[in-house]
N, CA and C of each residue as an Amber inpcrd file, in Angstrom:
protein
   651
   0.8350000  -1.1940000   0.0000000   0.0000000   0.0000000   0.0000000
   0.8730000   1.2490000   0.0000000   0.2670000   2.4230000   0.0020000
   1.0420000   3.6470000  -0.1130000   1.8600000   3.8870000   1.1400000
   3.1420000   4.2030000   0.9160000   4.0540000   4.5240000   1.9940000
   4.8540000   5.7390000   1.5790000   5.1570000   6.6520000   2.5130000
   5.9120000   7.8480000   2.1470000   7.3280000   7.4900000   1.7450000
   7.9010000   8.2290000   0.8160000   9.2650000   8.0080000   0.3550000
  10.0790000   9.2630000   0.6390000  11.0480000   9.1430000   1.5230000
  11.8630000  10.2900000   1.8910000  13.2890000  10.0810000   1.4180000
  13.9350000  11.1820000   1.0240000  15.3410000  11.1660000   0.6240000
  15.5850000  10.1490000  -0.4820000  14.7030000  10.0780000  -1.4480000
  14.8300000   9.1120000  -2.5330000  15.6970000   9.6830000  -3.6470000
  16.6080000   8.8480000  -4.1690000  17.4580000   9.2590000  -5.2650000
  16.7470000   9.0980000  -6.5880000  17.4350000   9.4690000  -7.6590000
  16.8360000   9.4430000  -8.9910000  16.3900000   8.0450000  -9.3900000
  17.1910000   7.0330000  -9.0640000  16.8890000   5.6640000  -9.4650000
  16.1800000   4.8680000  -8.3680000  15.8650000   5.5150000  -7.2740000
  15.1770000   4.8260000  -6.1800000  13.6930000   4.6800000  -6.5020000
  13.1630000   3.4560000  -6.4330000  11.7170000   3.2890000  -6.6970000
  10.8860000   3.9410000  -5.6090000  10.0320000   4.8540000  -5.9790000
   9.1900000   5.5640000  -5.0170000   7.7330000   5.4970000  -5.4390000
   6.8750000   5.7880000  -4.4940000   5.4430000   5.8080000  -4.7900000
   5.1180000   6.8870000  -5.8170000   5.7850000   8.0300000  -5.7200000
   5.5220000   9.1110000  -6.6590000   5.8620000   8.6850000  -8.0940000
   7.0040000   8.0250000  -8.2780000   7.3920000   7.5680000  -9.6120000
   6.4190000   6.5150000 -10.1230000   5.9950000   5.6460000  -9.2440000
   5.0110000   4.6270000  -9.6120000   3.7220000   5.2800000 -10.0670000
   3.2250000   6.2320000  -9.2950000   1.9610000   6.8950000  -9.6200000
   2.0530000   7.6620000 -10.9320000   3.1350000   8.4360000 -11.1050000
   3.2720000   9.2200000 -12.3280000   3.3960000   8.3290000 -13.5570000
   4.1080000   7.2040000 -13.4060000   4.2260000   6.2730000 -14.5240000
   2.8760000   5.7450000 -14.9680000   2.0700000   5.3120000 -13.9990000
   0.7350000   4.8020000 -14.3370000  -0.1690000   5.9160000 -14.8690000
  -0.0280000   7.1270000 -14.3250000  -0.8890000   8.2270000 -14.7570000
  -0.5690000   8.6520000 -16.1900000   0.7220000   8.7100000 -16.5380000
   1.0900000   9.0630000 -17.9150000   0.6380000   7.9600000 -18.8740000
   0.9170000   6.6950000 -18.5020000   0.4890000   5.5760000 -19.3440000
  -1.0100000   5.5450000 -19.5270000  -1.7460000   5.7810000 -18.4530000
  -3.2100000   5.7890000 -18.5240000  -3.7190000   6.9180000 -19.4040000
  -3.0600000   8.0830000 -19.3000000  -3.4720000   9.2280000 -20.1160000
  -3.3230000   8.9060000 -21.5960000  -2.2420000   8.2190000 -21.9630000
  -2.0250000   7.8630000 -23.3590000  -3.0370000   6.8220000 -23.8300000
  -3.3830000   5.8600000 -22.9520000  -4.4020000   4.8780000 -23.3100000
  -5.7630000   5.5560000 -23.4520000  -6.0450000   6.5150000 -22.5560000
  -7.3170000   7.2380000 -22.6460000  -7.3660000   8.0680000 -23.9210000
  -6.2400000   8.6780000 -24.2890000  -6.1860000   9.4580000 -25.5190000
  -6.3980000   8.5690000 -26.7410000  -5.7200000   7.4160000 -26.7490000
  -5.8460000   6.5080000 -27.8830000  -7.2480000   5.9620000 -28.0640000
  -7.9830000   5.8210000 -26.9590000  -9.3370000   5.2480000 -27.0350000
 -10.4240000   6.3010000 -26.8930000 -10.0570000   7.5840000 -26.9330000
 -11.0370000   8.6600000 -26.7960000 -12.0970000   8.5500000 -27.8910000
 -13.3520000   8.7380000 -27.5460000 -14.4360000   8.6110000 -28.5300000
 -14.2200000   9.4990000 -29.7510000 -14.2680000   8.9000000 -30.9270000
 -14.1560000   9.6450000 -32.1670000 -12.7400000   9.9570000 -32.6100000
 -11.7300000   9.6270000 -31.7840000 -10.3630000   9.9840000 -32.1540000
  -9.9010000   9.2330000 -33.3970000 -10.1730000   7.9210000 -33.4440000
  -9.6980000   7.1100000 -34.5660000 -10.2290000   7.6170000 -35.9030000
 -11.4680000   8.1210000 -35.9020000 -12.0310000   8.6100000 -37.1550000
 -11.3760000   9.9090000 -37.6010000 -10.7800000  10.6390000 -36.6560000
 -10.1340000  11.9030000 -36.9820000  -8.6640000  11.7360000 -37.3400000
  -7.9660000  10.9000000 -36.5820000  -6.5140000  10.7830000 -36.7500000
  -6.0900000   9.4770000 -37.4030000  -6.9950000   8.4920000 -37.4520000
  -6.6300000   7.1950000 -37.9860000  -6.2290000   6.2360000 -36.8820000
  -6.3160000   4.9500000 -37.1700000  -6.0090000   3.9170000 -36.1770000
  -4.5400000   3.9440000 -35.7940000  -3.6810000   4.3560000 -36.7390000
  -2.2450000   4.3620000 -36.4700000  -1.8680000   5.2280000 -35.2880000
  -2.4920000   6.4000000 -35.1570000  -2.1850000   7.2990000 -34.0470000
  -2.6120000   6.6790000 -32.7180000  -3.7970000   6.0600000 -32.7060000
  -4.2800000   5.4070000 -31.4860000  -3.3420000   4.2780000 -31.0790000
  -2.9040000   3.4780000 -32.0480000  -1.9900000   2.3770000 -31.7460000
  -0.6610000   2.8920000 -31.2130000  -0.2130000   4.0410000 -31.7240000
   1.0320000   4.6290000 -31.2280000   0.8710000   5.0780000 -29.7770000
  -0.2850000   5.6540000 -29.4580000  -0.5620000   6.0540000 -28.0680000
  -0.5180000   4.8400000 -27.1500000  -1.1280000   3.7390000 -27.5810000
  -1.1240000   2.5170000 -26.7830000   0.2980000   1.9860000 -26.6120000
   1.0690000   2.0210000 -27.6890000   2.4370000   1.5060000 -27.6550000
   3.2830000   2.2660000 -26.6310000   3.2590000   3.5920000 -26.6900000
   4.0520000   4.3970000 -25.7570000   3.4950000   4.2610000 -24.3360000
   2.1640000   4.2870000 -24.2150000   1.5500000   4.1630000 -22.8990000
   1.8840000   2.8500000 -22.2180000   1.9760000   1.7840000 -22.9960000
   2.2860000   0.4740000 -22.4220000   3.6710000   0.4620000 -21.7860000
   4.6140000   1.2040000 -22.3550000   5.9570000   1.2690000 -21.7690000
   5.9300000   2.0130000 -20.4410000   5.1180000   3.0440000 -20.3330000
   4.9760000   3.7230000 -19.0390000   4.3440000   2.7830000 -18.0190000
   3.3590000   1.9840000 -18.4540000   2.7570000   0.9880000 -17.5690000
   3.8140000   0.0040000 -17.0720000   4.6570000  -0.4600000 -17.9880000
   5.6750000  -1.4420000 -17.6280000   6.6710000  -0.8510000 -16.6340000
   7.1000000   0.3880000 -16.8910000   8.0310000   1.0350000 -15.9690000
   7.4200000   1.2220000 -14.5910000   6.1730000   1.6710000 -14.5530000
   5.4910000   1.8780000 -13.2760000   5.2710000   0.5550000 -12.5630000
   4.9400000  -0.4920000 -13.3420000   4.7470000  -1.8070000 -12.7380000
   6.0250000  -2.3320000 -12.1130000   7.1710000  -2.0700000 -12.7640000
   8.4590000  -2.4940000 -12.2190000   8.7640000  -1.7470000 -10.9250000
   8.4760000  -0.4490000 -10.9080000   8.6810000   0.3320000  -9.6900000
   7.8270000  -0.2290000  -8.5530000   6.5730000  -0.5490000  -8.8580000
   5.6890000  -1.1030000  -7.8310000   6.1990000  -2.4480000  -7.3320000
   6.7160000  -3.2680000  -8.2390000   7.2490000  -4.5680000  -7.8450000
   8.4500000  -4.4010000  -6.9290000   9.3410000  -3.4670000  -7.2640000
  10.5200000  -3.2250000  -6.4260000  10.1160000  -2.6770000  -5.0610000
   9.0790000  -1.8450000  -5.0310000   8.6150000  -1.2800000  -3.7580000
   7.9210000  -2.3130000  -2.8820000   7.3870000  -3.3530000  -3.5100000
   6.6410000  -4.3560000  -2.7350000   7.5610000  -5.2900000  -1.9640000
   8.8690000  -5.2450000  -2.2440000   9.8220000  -6.0950000  -1.5240000
  10.6520000  -6.9280000  -2.4750000  11.7300000  -7.4630000  -1.9510000
  12.6230000  -8.3080000  -2.7420000  12.1990000  -9.7710000  -2.6330000
  12.8520000 -10.6080000  -3.4280000  12.5830000 -12.0460000  -3.3400000
  12.9530000 -12.5550000  -1.9520000  14.0140000 -11.9870000  -1.3690000
  14.4160000 -12.3740000  -0.0110000  13.3230000 -12.0290000   0.9980000
  12.7170000 -10.8400000   0.8270000  11.6090000 -10.4530000   1.7050000
  10.4450000 -11.4210000   1.5600000  10.1920000 -11.8320000   0.3190000
   9.0940000 -12.7640000   0.0610000   9.3450000 -14.0970000   0.7560000
  10.5770000 -14.5990000   0.6420000  10.9050000 -15.8860000   1.2520000
  10.8740000 -15.8150000   2.7760000  11.2350000 -14.6440000   3.3160000
  11.2600000 -14.4980000   4.7740000   9.8750000 -14.2530000   5.3600000
   8.9300000 -13.8560000   4.5190000   7.5870000 -13.5620000   5.0060000
   6.8250000 -14.8510000   5.2990000   5.8620000 -14.7470000   6.1620000
   5.0600000 -15.9130000   6.5290000   3.8830000 -16.0680000   5.5830000
   3.4210000 -17.2930000   5.3710000   2.2260000 -17.4970000   4.5250000
   1.0460000 -16.6910000   5.0680000   0.3300000 -16.0370000   4.1730000
  -0.8140000 -15.2440000   4.5980000  -0.4580000 -13.8280000   5.0020000
   0.8070000 -13.4250000   4.8020000   1.2170000 -12.0830000   5.1890000
   0.8750000 -11.0730000   4.1050000   0.8580000  -9.7910000   4.4890000
   0.5870000  -8.7290000   3.5290000   1.6950000  -8.6320000   2.4930000
   2.9420000  -8.9140000   2.9090000   4.0740000  -8.8330000   1.9920000
   3.8700000  -9.7660000   0.8070000   3.4460000 -10.9800000   1.0860000
   3.2410000 -11.9550000   0.0140000   2.1440000 -11.5040000  -0.9410000
   1.0280000 -11.0420000  -0.3990000  -0.0860000 -10.6180000  -1.2410000
   0.3090000  -9.4310000  -2.1070000   0.9950000  -8.4460000  -1.5200000
   1.3900000  -7.2620000  -2.2720000   2.4240000  -7.6110000  -3.3390000
   3.3780000  -8.4960000  -2.9940000   4.4160000  -8.8700000  -3.9620000
   3.8110000  -9.6340000  -5.1330000   2.9580000 -10.6010000  -4.8410000
   2.3400000 -11.3770000  -5.9160000   1.4100000 -10.5050000  -6.7650000
   0.7360000  -9.5450000  -6.1400000  -0.1170000  -8.6250000  -6.9010000
   0.7300000  -7.7960000  -7.8680000   1.8370000  -7.2560000  -7.3640000
   2.7170000  -6.4460000  -8.2060000   3.3790000  -7.2880000  -9.2880000
   3.7890000  -8.5200000  -8.9420000   4.4480000  -9.3900000  -9.9170000
   3.4910000  -9.7730000 -11.0390000   2.2570000 -10.1050000 -10.6730000
   1.2620000 -10.4780000 -11.6840000   0.9430000  -9.2920000 -12.5850000
   0.8700000  -8.1080000 -11.9820000   0.6040000  -6.9160000 -12.7740000
   1.7400000  -6.6450000 -13.7540000   2.9850000  -6.8630000 -13.3070000
   4.1320000  -6.6480000 -14.1870000   4.0850000  -7.5890000 -15.3870000
   3.6770000  -8.8330000 -15.1490000   3.5110000  -9.7710000 -16.2630000
   2.4780000  -9.2240000 -17.2380000   1.3880000  -8.6860000 -16.6920000
   0.3490000  -8.1180000 -17.5460000   0.8430000  -6.9450000 -18.3730000
   1.6510000  -6.0730000 -17.7680000   2.1540000  -4.9130000 -18.5130000
   3.0730000  -5.3560000 -19.6550000   3.8630000  -6.3990000 -19.4220000
   4.7500000  -6.9000000 -20.4770000   3.9230000  -7.4780000 -21.6260000
   2.8570000  -8.1810000 -21.2910000   1.9780000  -8.7200000 -22.3320000
   1.3300000  -7.5880000 -23.1360000   1.0090000  -6.4860000 -22.4610000
   0.4700000  -5.3320000 -23.1810000   1.5220000  -4.7250000 -24.1000000
   2.8070000  -4.7840000 -23.6860000   3.8840000  -4.3420000 -24.5750000
   3.8820000  -5.1580000 -25.8610000   3.7350000  -6.4660000 -25.7040000
   3.7100000  -7.3520000 -26.8700000   2.5090000  -7.0260000 -27.7530000
   1.3560000  -6.8540000 -27.1300000   0.1240000  -6.5860000 -27.8750000
   0.1890000  -5.2610000 -28.6210000   0.6310000  -4.2140000 -27.9350000
   0.6530000  -2.8950000 -28.5770000   1.7290000  -2.8210000 -29.6540000
   2.8250000  -3.5550000 -29.4690000   3.8370000  -3.6190000 -30.5230000
   3.2800000  -4.3730000 -31.7300000   2.5720000  -5.4690000 -31.4510000
   1.9660000  -6.2500000 -32.5140000   0.9770000  -5.4350000 -33.3250000
   0.2560000  -4.5350000 -32.6460000  -0.7310000  -3.7120000 -33.3500000
  -0.0690000  -2.7880000 -34.3570000   1.1900000  -2.4370000 -34.1300000
   1.9060000  -1.5600000 -35.0550000   2.4500000  -2.3090000 -36.2660000
   2.7410000  -3.6000000 -36.0770000   3.4230000  -4.3420000 -37.1530000
   2.5590000  -5.4150000 -37.8120000   1.4920000  -5.8320000 -37.1400000
   0.6610000  -6.9070000 -37.7030000  -0.2270000  -6.3750000 -38.8120000
  -0.1890000  -7.0470000 -39.9460000  -1.0060000  -6.6240000 -41.0860000
  -1.8050000  -7.7900000 -41.6610000  -1.9470000  -8.8540000 -40.8920000
  -2.7140000 -10.0150000 -41.3340000  -3.7010000 -10.4040000 -40.2420000
  -4.6870000 -11.2130000 -40.6020000  -5.6590000 -11.6910000 -39.6210000
  -4.9620000 -12.5310000 -38.5540000  -4.0340000 -13.3990000 -38.9990000
  -3.3040000 -14.2400000 -38.0480000  -2.5000000 -13.3760000 -37.0850000
  -1.9090000 -12.3070000 -37.6050000  -1.1500000 -11.4120000 -36.7420000
  -2.0360000 -10.7180000 -35.7320000  -3.2020000 -10.2580000 -36.1780000
  -4.1430000  -9.6060000 -35.2620000  -4.6060000 -10.5660000 -34.1700000
  -4.7910000 -11.8310000 -34.5170000  -5.2800000 -12.8080000 -33.5510000
  -4.2020000 -13.2210000 -32.5440000  -2.9910000 -13.4730000 -33.0420000
  -1.9580000 -14.0650000 -32.1870000  -0.9580000 -13.0560000 -31.6220000
  -0.7100000 -11.9610000 -32.3320000   0.2530000 -10.9770000 -31.8480000
  -0.4150000  -9.8160000 -31.1160000  -1.6830000  -9.5940000 -31.4070000
  -2.3770000  -8.4720000 -30.7840000  -3.3880000  -8.9530000 -29.7430000
  -4.3800000  -9.7520000 -30.1760000  -5.4450000 -10.1020000 -29.2350000
  -4.9930000 -11.0640000 -28.1480000  -4.2430000 -12.1020000 -28.4840000
  -3.8620000 -13.1130000 -27.4840000  -3.0740000 -12.5160000 -26.3150000
  -2.0020000 -11.7450000 -26.5630000  -1.3120000 -11.1370000 -25.4210000
  -2.1570000 -10.0820000 -24.7150000  -3.0410000  -9.4130000 -25.4490000
  -3.9340000  -8.4360000 -24.8220000  -4.8680000  -9.1360000 -23.8410000
  -5.4220000 -10.2650000 -24.2570000  -6.2910000 -11.0330000 -23.3680000
  -5.5110000 -11.5510000 -22.1670000  -4.2870000 -12.0300000 -22.4110000
  -3.4570000 -12.5150000 -21.3140000  -3.1270000 -11.4130000 -20.3340000
  -2.8170000 -10.2220000 -20.8450000  -2.5270000  -9.0940000 -19.9700000
  -3.7410000  -8.6840000 -19.1540000  -4.9110000  -8.7370000 -19.7670000
  -6.1460000  -8.3820000 -19.0540000  -6.4360000  -9.3710000 -17.9330000
  -6.1840000 -10.6540000 -18.1860000  -6.3830000 -11.6680000 -17.1440000
  -5.3980000 -11.4480000 -16.0020000  -4.1470000 -11.1280000 -16.3530000
  -3.1410000 -10.8660000 -15.3260000  -3.5360000  -9.6630000 -14.4770000
  -4.0950000  -8.6380000 -15.0990000  -4.5390000  -7.4660000 -14.3470000
  -5.6970000  -7.8250000 -13.4110000  -6.6030000  -8.6780000 -13.8570000
  -7.7160000  -9.0970000 -12.9980000  -7.2090000  -9.8480000 -11.7690000
  -6.2530000 -10.7450000 -11.9850000  -5.6640000 -11.4940000 -10.8640000
  -4.9470000 -10.5330000  -9.9160000  -4.1830000  -9.6070000 -10.4950000
  -3.4550000  -8.6320000  -9.6860000  -4.4100000  -7.7660000  -8.8760000
  -5.5070000  -7.3390000  -9.5110000  -6.4750000  -6.5050000  -8.8140000
  -7.1300000  -7.2250000  -7.6580000  -7.4080000  -8.5200000  -7.8350000
  -7.9940000  -9.3130000  -6.7490000  -7.0000000  -9.4690000  -5.6020000
  -5.7290000  -9.7160000  -5.9390000  -4.6980000  -9.8590000  -4.9130000
  -4.4670000  -8.5490000  -4.1670000  -4.7040000  -7.4220000  -4.8400000
  -4.5440000  -6.1260000  -4.1850000  -5.5370000  -5.9730000  -3.0330000
  -6.7460000  -6.5100000  -3.1950000  -7.7150000  -6.4890000  -2.1010000
  -7.1950000  -7.2950000  -0.9120000  -6.6000000  -8.4470000  -1.2090000
  -6.0460000  -9.2930000  -0.1430000  -4.9220000  -8.5620000   0.5750000
  -4.0220000  -7.9360000  -0.2040000  -2.9190000  -7.2030000   0.3890000
  -3.3980000  -6.0590000   1.2570000  -4.4330000  -5.3480000   0.7920000
  -4.9640000  -4.2390000   1.5730000  -5.5610000  -4.7360000   2.8940000
  -6.3530000  -5.7910000   2.8110000  -6.9990000  -6.3220000   4.0170000
  -5.9710000  -6.7800000   5.0410000  -4.8930000  -7.4050000   4.5580000
  -3.8820000  -7.9200000   5.4890000  -3.0100000  -6.8170000   6.0730000
  -2.7460000  -5.7760000   5.3000000  -1.8850000  -4.7070000   5.7990000
  -2.6360000  -3.7250000   6.6970000  -3.9270000  -3.5390000   6.4210000
  -4.7000000  -2.5690000   7.1840000  -5.5380000  -3.2050000   8.2830000
  -5.8140000  -4.4950000   8.1300000  -6.6790000  -5.1640000   9.0910000
  -8.1410000  -4.8520000   8.8700000  -8.4470000  -4.2070000   7.7240000
  -9.8290000  -3.8330000   7.4240000 -10.1870000  -4.3160000   6.0320000
 -11.4550000  -4.6230000   5.8360000 -11.9020000  -5.0150000   4.5100000
 -12.5350000  -3.8770000   3.7470000 -12.9710000  -2.8390000   4.4620000
 -13.6490000  -1.7120000   3.8290000 -13.4760000  -0.4830000   4.7040000
 -12.9790000   0.5990000   4.1060000 -12.8200000   1.8530000   4.8310000
 -12.9200000   3.0010000   3.8320000 -14.0860000   3.6060000   3.7420000
 -14.3300000   4.6570000   2.7590000 -13.5180000   5.9130000   3.0350000
 -12.9020000   5.9960000   4.2210000 -12.1040000   7.1780000   4.5410000
 -10.6450000   7.0070000   4.1500000 -10.2810000   5.8160000   3.6980000
  -8.8880000   5.4900000   3.4150000  -8.5830000   5.6290000   1.9180000
  -7.5840000   6.4230000   1.5790000  -7.2000000   6.5970000   0.1770000
  -6.7530000   5.2800000  -0.4580000  -6.0510000   4.4490000   0.3170000
  -5.5740000   3.1770000  -0.2120000  -6.7380000   2.2840000  -0.6340000
  -7.8010000   2.2760000   0.1650000  -8.9580000   1.4470000  -0.1820000
  -9.5620000   1.9290000  -1.4960000  -9.7160000   3.2390000  -1.6460000
 -10.2760000   3.7780000  -2.8830000  -9.3830000   3.4500000  -4.0750000
  -8.0740000   3.5040000  -3.8730000  -7.1460000   3.1760000  -4.9510000
  -7.3170000   1.7250000  -5.3970000  -7.4230000   0.8250000  -4.4300000
  -7.5930000  -0.5930000  -4.7460000  -8.9210000  -0.8300000  -5.4590000
  -9.9830000  -0.1850000  -4.9880000 -11.3060000  -0.3760000  -5.5910000
 -11.3690000   0.1840000  -7.0120000 -10.8700000   1.4060000  -7.1980000
 -10.8990000   2.0090000  -8.5320000 -10.0210000   1.2170000  -9.4940000
  -8.8800000   0.7390000  -8.9900000  -7.9980000  -0.0920000  -9.8110000
  -8.7310000  -1.3610000 -10.2650000  -9.5060000  -1.9610000  -9.3640000
 -10.2470000  -3.1780000  -9.7070000 -11.2750000  -2.9060000 -10.8070000
 -11.9560000  -1.7810000 -10.7100000 -12.9300000  -1.4200000 -11.7500000
 -12.2140000  -1.2730000 -13.0940000 -11.0240000  -0.6830000 -13.0570000
 -10.2360000  -0.5500000 -14.2760000  -9.8320000  -1.8950000 -14.8500000
  -9.4690000  -2.8280000 -13.9810000  -9.0970000  -4.1680000 -14.4320000
 -10.2780000  -4.8630000 -15.1020000 -11.4540000  -4.7050000 -14.5190000
 -12.6630000  -5.3010000 -15.1100000 -12.9450000  -4.6660000 -16.4680000
 -12.7890000  -3.3450000 -16.5550000 -13.0330000  -2.6500000 -17.8190000
 -12.0650000  -3.1250000 -18.9020000 -10.7990000  -3.3320000 -18.5370000
  -9.8340000  -3.8500000 -19.5050000 -10.2070000  -5.2660000 -19.9300000
 -10.7480000  -6.0550000 -18.9940000 -11.1970000  -7.4020000 -19.3290000
 -12.3470000  -7.3690000 -20.3220000 -13.2840000  -6.4530000 -20.0920000
 -14.4110000  -6.2890000 -21.0140000 -13.8950000  -5.8560000 -22.3850000
 -12.9000000  -4.9700000 -22.3870000 -12.3110000  -4.5120000 -23.6410000
 -11.7080000  -5.6690000 -24.4190000 -11.0190000  -6.5690000 -23.7030000
 -10.4000000  -7.7180000 -24.3690000 -11.4530000  -8.6250000 -25.0010000
 -12.5890000  -8.7860000 -24.3230000 -13.6740000  -9.6030000 -24.8870000
 -14.1940000  -8.9630000 -26.1670000 -14.3980000  -7.6470000 -26.1320000
 -14.8880000  -6.9530000 -27.3120000 -13.8890000  -6.9350000 -28.4550000
 -12.5940000  -7.0220000 -28.1260000 -11.5490000  -6.9370000 -29.1490000
 -11.2400000  -8.2810000 -29.8070000 -11.9300000  -9.3390000 -29.3850000
 -11.6560000 -10.6610000 -29.9610000 -11.8040000 -10.6160000 -31.4840000
 -10.8180000 -11.2100000 -32.1510000 -10.8120000 -11.2280000 -33.6140000
 -11.1750000 -12.6330000 -34.1020000 -12.2180000 -12.7290000 -34.9050000
 -12.6540000 -14.0200000 -35.4270000 -11.7000000 -14.5020000 -36.5140000
 -11.8820000 -15.7410000 -36.9310000 -11.0430000 -16.2980000 -37.9960000
 -11.2300000 -15.5380000 -39.3110000 -12.3550000 -14.8850000 -39.4410000
 -12.6110000 -14.1040000 -40.6420000 -12.0660000 -12.6860000 -40.5660000
 -11.4310000 -12.3700000 -39.4320000 -10.8340000 -11.0480000 -39.2830000
 -11.7830000  -9.9780000 -38.7830000 -12.9240000 -10.3780000 -38.2380000
 -13.9170000  -9.4260000 -37.7400000 -13.7670000  -9.2600000 -36.2340000
 -13.7120000  -8.0100000 -35.7840000 -13.6430000  -7.7290000 -34.3530000
 -15.0200000  -7.9370000 -33.7310000 -15.0670000  -8.6510000 -32.6110000
 -16.3440000  -9.0110000 -31.9880000 -17.2050000  -7.7810000 -31.7040000
 -16.6440000  -6.7710000 -31.0560000 -17.3920000  -5.5540000 -30.7390000
 -16.3860000  -4.4180000 -30.5560000 -16.1190000  -3.6980000 -31.6250000
 -15.1060000  -2.6410000 -31.5990000 -15.4900000  -1.5170000 -30.6380000
 -16.7740000  -1.2020000 -30.5590000 -17.2260000  -0.1370000 -29.6590000
 -16.9770000  -0.5340000 -28.2100000 -17.2980000  -1.7860000 -27.8550000
 -17.0790000  -2.2690000 -26.4960000 -15.5890000  -2.2950000 -26.1720000
 -14.7800000  -2.6970000 -27.1380000 -13.3350000  -2.7620000 -26.9290000
 -12.7690000  -1.3770000 -26.6390000 -13.1860000  -0.3980000 -27.4210000
 -12.6810000   0.9620000 -27.2400000 -13.1980000   1.5820000 -25.9480000
 -14.4780000   1.3830000 -25.6690000 -15.0730000   1.9430000 -24.4540000
 -14.4460000   1.3310000 -23.2070000 -14.2110000   0.0220000 -23.2300000
 -13.5950000  -0.6380000 -22.0880000 -12.1940000  -0.1210000 -21.8330000
 -11.4440000   0.0980000 -22.9040000 -10.0910000   0.6450000 -22.7610000
 -10.1340000   2.0530000 -22.1810000 -11.0590000   2.8680000 -22.6620000
 -11.1620000   4.2530000 -22.1950000 -11.5300000   4.3020000 -20.7080000
 -12.5450000   3.5340000 -20.3190000 -12.9720000   3.5180000 -18.9140000
 -11.8620000   2.9670000 -18.0220000 -11.2180000   1.8840000 -18.4720000
 -10.1310000   1.3090000 -17.6870000  -8.9850000   2.2820000 -17.5060000
  -8.6300000   3.0080000 -18.5710000  -7.5370000   3.9700000 -18.4860000
  -7.8600000   5.0890000 -17.5000000  -9.0860000   5.5850000 -17.5360000
  -9.4950000   6.6310000 -16.5910000  -9.4090000   6.1090000 -15.1590000
  -9.8400000   4.8740000 -14.9540000  -9.8020000   4.2850000 -13.6130000
  -8.3660000   4.1300000 -13.1160000  -7.4740000   3.6570000 -13.9790000
  -6.0810000   3.4880000 -13.5690000  -5.4420000   4.8400000 -13.2480000
  -5.8150000   5.8660000 -14.0010000  -5.3110000   7.2060000 -13.7070000
  -5.7650000   7.6490000 -12.3170000  -7.0470000   7.4950000 -12.0340000
  -7.5980000   7.9220000 -10.7400000  -7.0480000   7.0880000  -9.5920000
  -6.8460000   5.7820000  -9.8210000  -6.3300000   4.9090000  -8.7680000
  -4.9420000   5.3400000  -8.3280000  -4.1580000   5.8710000  -9.2500000
  -2.8200000   6.3620000  -8.9110000  -2.8780000   7.7830000  -8.3590000
  -3.7430000   8.6070000  -8.9400000  -3.8430000  10.0020000  -8.5090000
  -4.2830000  10.1100000  -7.0520000  -5.1480000   9.1990000  -6.6220000
  -5.6970000   9.2940000  -5.2730000  -4.6530000   9.0100000  -4.1960000
  -3.5750000   8.2890000  -4.5480000  -2.5330000   8.0050000  -3.5690000
  -1.2200000   8.7100000  -3.9140000  -1.2410000   9.5960000  -4.9070000
  -0.0390000  10.3340000  -5.2850000   0.4170000  11.2010000  -4.1220000
   1.6460000  11.0260000  -3.6610000   2.1170000  11.8230000  -2.5290000
   2.1580000  13.3080000  -2.8530000   1.7190000  14.1220000  -1.9040000
   1.7440000  15.5500000  -2.0740000   3.0590000  16.0860000  -1.5310000
   3.5950000  17.0740000  -2.2220000   4.8360000  17.6760000  -1.7480000
   4.5900000  18.4190000  -0.4480000   5.5330000  18.2920000   0.4560000
   5.4190000  19.0060000   1.7150000   5.5830000  20.5050000   1.4550000
   4.8150000  21.3510000   2.1250000   4.9230000  22.8050000   1.9050000
   6.3010000  23.3310000   2.3020000   6.8140000  24.2460000   1.5130000
   8.1190000  24.8450000   1.8250000   8.0160000  25.7740000   3.0280000
   9.0810000  25.7740000   3.8010000   9.0910000  26.6250000   4.9880000
  10.1090000  27.7510000   4.8210000
């Protein structure tokens, strides 16, 4: 969960870097899936937004994984501990971000039905499933670290909940983006809408726990 980061160096993984990475990546995904954008700029621009945004997701996911603890911390932790839940949530999410890298790269280079099915949709679906698993584990990590299952006054709880909604939206997007053997997208509107809603949710989930700078004295 969110922890303050003091005296952090440039390469030190911090909550602020994690949040900004996800917020920039989410903004690019939201831009790429904005209603009516593809008809104005073409699919190529949207795919480029997804491609760049996915790298910000991957960087932020790596920062979150490093912040969740090392492999040594994981091995030293007891079964059922918050450390294990948070580490596995971050690790699963990182796998998902890498799969999105594959998918968004495939969208730039794939020009066949087979390419759309195996280089774009398959890793996209895999990444969406990984995000769903990660989002569920985030609830477990929150409950174990806070000792509470629900607290509307807690920013961390809102972050976990909004993140989960985003994961579900990305899952819905993957269902809509399924490409048939004939090269037809199952539901392009659902795919785009799910991506847009998910991106907004991921932005808000990070913004709500973004550390505020201490006032200058």
